[in-house]
C-alpha positions as CSV (number, residue, x, y, z in Angstrom):
1,M,122.4,-10.6,149.1
2,A,121.6,-14.1,147.3
3,L,118.0,-14.7,146.6
4,L,115.9,-17.5,148.8
5,H,115.8,-19.9,145.8
6,R,113.0,-21.4,145.0
7,V,114.3,-23.4,142.1
8,G,116.6,-26.6,142.9
9,W,119.4,-27.7,140.7
10,D,118.6,-28.0,137.1
11,A,121.1,-29.5,134.9
12,A,119.1,-27.6,131.7
13,F,119.2,-24.3,133.2
14,L,120.4,-22.9,130.1
15,R,117.1,-23.4,128.3
16,R,115.5,-21.1,130.8
17,S,116.7,-18.0,128.8
18,P,118.5,-17.0,125.7
19,W,120.6,-14.8,128.0
20,F,122.4,-17.8,129.6
21,W,124.3,-17.9,126.1
22,P,127.8,-16.7,127.8
23,L,127.8,-19.5,130.1
24,T,127.3,-22.3,127.6
25,A,130.8,-23.5,127.3
26,A,130.9,-23.7,131.5
27,A,127.3,-24.9,131.9
28,A,128.3,-27.9,129.1
29,R,130.6,-29.5,131.9
30,F,127.7,-30.2,134.4
31,A,124.8,-30.9,131.7
32,S,124.6,-34.6,132.6
33,R,124.7,-34.0,136.4
34,T,121.5,-34.9,138.8
35,D,122.8,-32.9,141.4
36,W,124.7,-29.7,142.3
37,P,128.0,-29.5,141.4
38,Q,130.7,-29.6,144.5
39,R,133.6,-27.0,145.1
40,A,136.1,-29.6,143.6
41,D,134.0,-29.5,140.2
42,L,134.2,-25.9,140.0
43,D,137.9,-26.3,140.3
44,A,138.4,-28.9,137.7
45,L,135.9,-26.3,135.6
46,Y,138.3,-23.4,135.9
47,A,141.3,-25.3,135.4
48,E,139.7,-26.6,131.7
49,L,138.6,-23.2,130.6
50,A,140.6,-20.8,132.5
51,T,143.9,-21.8,133.7
52,A,144.5,-23.9,130.8
53,N,144.0,-21.2,128.6
54,G,146.6,-18.6,130.5
55,A,144.4,-17.5,133.2
56,E,145.8,-17.4,136.6
57,P,144.9,-20.8,138.7
58,L,142.1,-20.6,141.1
59,R,140.4,-22.5,143.7
60,F,136.6,-22.6,145.1
61,V,136.9,-22.9,149.1
62,D,134.4,-22.9,151.8
63,N,132.5,-19.9,152.3
64,V,134.2,-17.1,155.0
65,K,132.9,-17.4,158.5
66,K,132.6,-14.2,160.8
67,T,135.1,-15.8,163.1
68,D,138.0,-15.8,159.9
69,K,137.9,-12.3,159.7
70,H,140.1,-11.4,162.8
71,D,142.8,-12.1,164.3
72,G,142.1,-11.1,167.8
73,D,140.2,-7.6,167.9
74,K,142.2,-7.1,164.8
75,L,140.5,-7.0,161.2
76,V,142.4,-9.1,159.0
77,L,142.3,-8.1,155.4
78,A,144.1,-10.9,153.7
79,R,141.1,-12.9,155.2
80,L,138.1,-11.0,153.8
81,Y,136.5,-11.7,150.7
82,D,138.2,-10.1,148.0
83,G,141.5,-10.5,150.2
84,R,141.2,-14.3,149.9
85,I,140.7,-13.4,145.9
86,A,143.3,-10.9,145.3
87,L,146.4,-12.4,147.7
88,G,145.1,-16.2,147.9
89,S,143.4,-17.0,144.8
90,E,140.8,-18.4,146.8
91,V,137.0,-17.8,145.9
92,P,134.7,-18.4,148.8
93,T,132.0,-20.5,147.6
94,R,128.8,-21.9,149.2
95,E,127.6,-25.0,147.6
96,R,124.3,-25.9,146.0
97,D,123.6,-22.1,145.7
98,W,122.9,-20.7,142.7
99,H,124.3,-17.1,143.4
100,D,127.9,-18.6,144.2
101,F,127.3,-21.4,141.3
102,F,127.0,-18.5,138.8
103,N,129.5,-16.8,140.3
104,A,131.8,-19.8,139.6
105,L,130.7,-19.7,136.1
106,C,131.3,-16.3,135.6
107,F,135.0,-16.7,136.6
108,A,135.5,-19.5,134.2
109,T,134.2,-17.1,131.5
110,Y,135.4,-14.2,132.4
111,P,138.8,-15.2,134.5
112,R,140.9,-11.5,133.8
113,A,137.9,-9.3,134.4
114,K,136.6,-11.1,137.5
115,R,140.2,-11.0,139.0
116,A,140.7,-7.6,138.5
117,L,137.3,-6.2,139.8
118,H,138.2,-8.2,142.9
119,R,141.8,-6.9,143.1
120,R,140.5,-3.1,142.7
121,Q,138.0,-4.0,145.2
122,F,140.6,-5.2,147.8
123,A,142.9,-2.2,146.8
124,V,140.3,0.0,147.9
125,L,139.8,-1.6,151.3
126,Q,143.4,-1.3,151.8
127,R,143.2,2.6,150.9
128,R,140.4,2.9,153.3
129,I,141.0,0.8,156.5
130,E,143.7,2.0,158.9
131,P,146.2,-1.1,160.1
132,G,144.9,-2.2,163.4
133,A,141.1,-1.8,162.8
134,T,138.5,-3.9,164.5
135,R,135.8,-3.4,161.7
136,L,134.8,-2.2,158.3
137,P,133.5,1.2,157.6
138,P,129.6,1.6,158.2
139,A,129.4,2.3,154.2
140,R,130.8,1.6,151.1
141,I,132.1,4.6,148.9
142,P,131.0,5.4,145.3
143,E,133.7,3.4,143.8
144,Q,133.0,0.3,145.7
145,D,129.3,0.7,144.8
146,S,130.2,0.8,141.2
147,L,132.5,-2.3,141.1
148,T,129.7,-4.4,143.1
149,L,126.9,-3.1,141.0
150,F,128.7,-4.3,138.1
151,D,129.9,-7.7,139.7
152,E,126.4,-8.2,140.4
153,G,124.5,-7.0,137.8
154,G,126.7,-5.8,135.0
155,A,126.0,-6.3,131.1
156,I,128.7,-5.5,128.4
157,V,127.7,-3.9,125.1
158,A,130.3,-5.0,122.9
159,T,130.5,-3.0,119.6
160,E,132.6,-1.9,116.9
161,A,133.9,1.7,117.5
162,P,131.4,3.8,115.0
163,A,128.5,2.1,116.8
164,A,129.8,3.0,120.1
165,Q,130.1,6.4,119.5
166,Q,126.7,6.4,117.8
167,L,125.3,5.2,121.1
168,M,127.2,7.6,123.2
169,A,126.1,10.5,121.1
170,A,122.2,9.7,121.1
171,P,120.0,11.0,123.4
172,E,119.7,9.0,126.4
173,A,115.9,8.3,125.9
174,D,116.8,7.2,122.3
175,R,119.5,4.7,123.5
176,P,117.6,1.6,124.0
177,D,115.8,1.6,120.7
178,L,119.3,2.5,119.0
179,L,120.4,-0.4,120.7
180,R,117.8,-2.7,119.5
181,E,118.6,-1.7,116.0
182,L,122.7,-2.2,116.6
183,S,121.9,-5.7,117.9
184,E,119.5,-6.7,115.0
185,S,121.8,-5.8,112.5
186,K,124.9,-7.4,114.4
187,R,126.8,-4.1,115.3
188,A,126.4,-4.7,119.0
189,R,126.3,-7.7,121.2
190,I,124.8,-7.6,124.7
191,I,126.9,-10.0,127.1
192,P,125.4,-10.6,130.6
193,F,128.3,-10.3,133.1
194,G,126.8,-10.2,136.3
195,H,126.1,-13.2,138.4
196,A,122.8,-11.9,140.3
197,L,121.6,-11.5,136.8
198,F,122.1,-15.2,136.0
199,E,120.5,-15.9,139.5
200,H,117.4,-13.9,138.6
201,L,116.9,-15.4,135.1
202,V,117.2,-19.0,136.6
203,E,114.4,-18.1,139.0
204,G,112.5,-16.1,136.2
205,L,112.5,-12.9,138.3
206,R,113.1,-9.4,136.8
207,C,117.2,-9.3,136.7
208,P,118.4,-6.3,138.7
209,G,120.4,-3.5,136.3
210,G,121.8,0.0,136.2
211,S,125.1,-1.1,135.3
212,T,126.4,-1.3,131.9
213,R,129.4,-0.8,129.9
214,I,130.5,-0.5,126.5
215,V,133.4,-2.4,125.2
216,E,135.1,-1.3,121.8
217,L,136.4,-4.1,119.8
218,A,138.0,-4.2,116.4
219,S,135.4,-6.5,114.9
220,L,132.1,-8.5,115.8
221,N,132.5,-10.9,113.1
222,I,134.0,-13.4,115.5
223,S,132.9,-16.6,117.2
224,D,131.3,-16.5,120.7
225,A,134.3,-18.3,122.2
226,T,136.7,-15.3,120.6
227,L,134.4,-12.7,121.3
228,L,134.0,-13.7,125.1
229,T,137.6,-14.0,125.3
230,Q,138.2,-10.5,123.9
231,V,135.7,-8.8,126.0
232,D,137.5,-10.4,129.1
233,H,140.9,-8.8,128.4
234,A,139.3,-5.5,127.4
235,L,137.2,-5.3,130.3
236,A,140.1,-6.3,132.7
237,N,141.9,-3.3,131.3
238,L,139.1,-1.3,132.1
239,L,138.7,-2.3,135.7
240,E,142.6,-1.9,136.0
241,D,141.7,1.9,134.9
242,R,141.5,4.0,138.6
243,S,140.1,6.5,136.3
244,I,136.6,5.0,135.5
245,F,134.4,2.9,137.6
246,L,134.5,5.5,140.4
247,S,130.6,6.2,140.8
248,P,127.5,3.9,139.8
249,K,126.5,6.9,137.6
250,E,129.1,6.2,135.0
251,S,127.6,2.9,134.2
252,A,123.9,3.9,134.4
253,H,123.8,5.2,131.1
254,L,122.2,2.6,128.9
255,R,119.2,0.7,129.7
256,L,118.8,-2.8,128.3
257,P,114.9,-3.4,128.0
258,A,115.6,-7.0,126.8
259,L,117.2,-7.9,129.9
260,G,114.6,-5.8,131.8
261,L,117.2,-3.4,133.1
């Protein structure tokens, strides 16, 4: 659930925390705005940063209303949030809302991974809900929880293979200190992914957490733009692998004290 926001539009939100760094390119498009971007502005951002670089087209549209989800009594999966993304290339989005604004910036920054995540969510719904159903199940299964937690509060630890192996071999209690050492020696990069993380950062609140994923790259000696592109591709591949992201416990093995996680 989105926060009740205390902070209004701030075009200079990047200054509020160094952890906004993955959104630098996306945020630059709004640096001179005196009021909230509209959905058409988010469409233009996505087209410039994502579609122009080979990602599938996507539009930001009005939020899903309760009355939109049914045809008579029958629940229509294609009209639900994940269905709109997976089948219609439309992201239901509230304007003047930090949560949805950061979601749009994350789509522009990680277009392949975000699309893969919501396609996976939609595939789970299709498996769970029988044709003709009138309502959603009363609770999510662990796979849905895992995907949702990562989408909202996930962070990526990008490393080369030796550092990844070192992290996973260390006792869990020692991993935060080891990660700090690897980060300081530029053998690991912490990359916030979840849009609720950014929402909490802009409000100056402790970030939600409990969901991290190590992504191995051939080298970290690359530009930030290249790093984010490679992470986007690698994370999309991981999200398409139905043998992982099956439980929140899989991604709860690495705390990130620097982010409060």
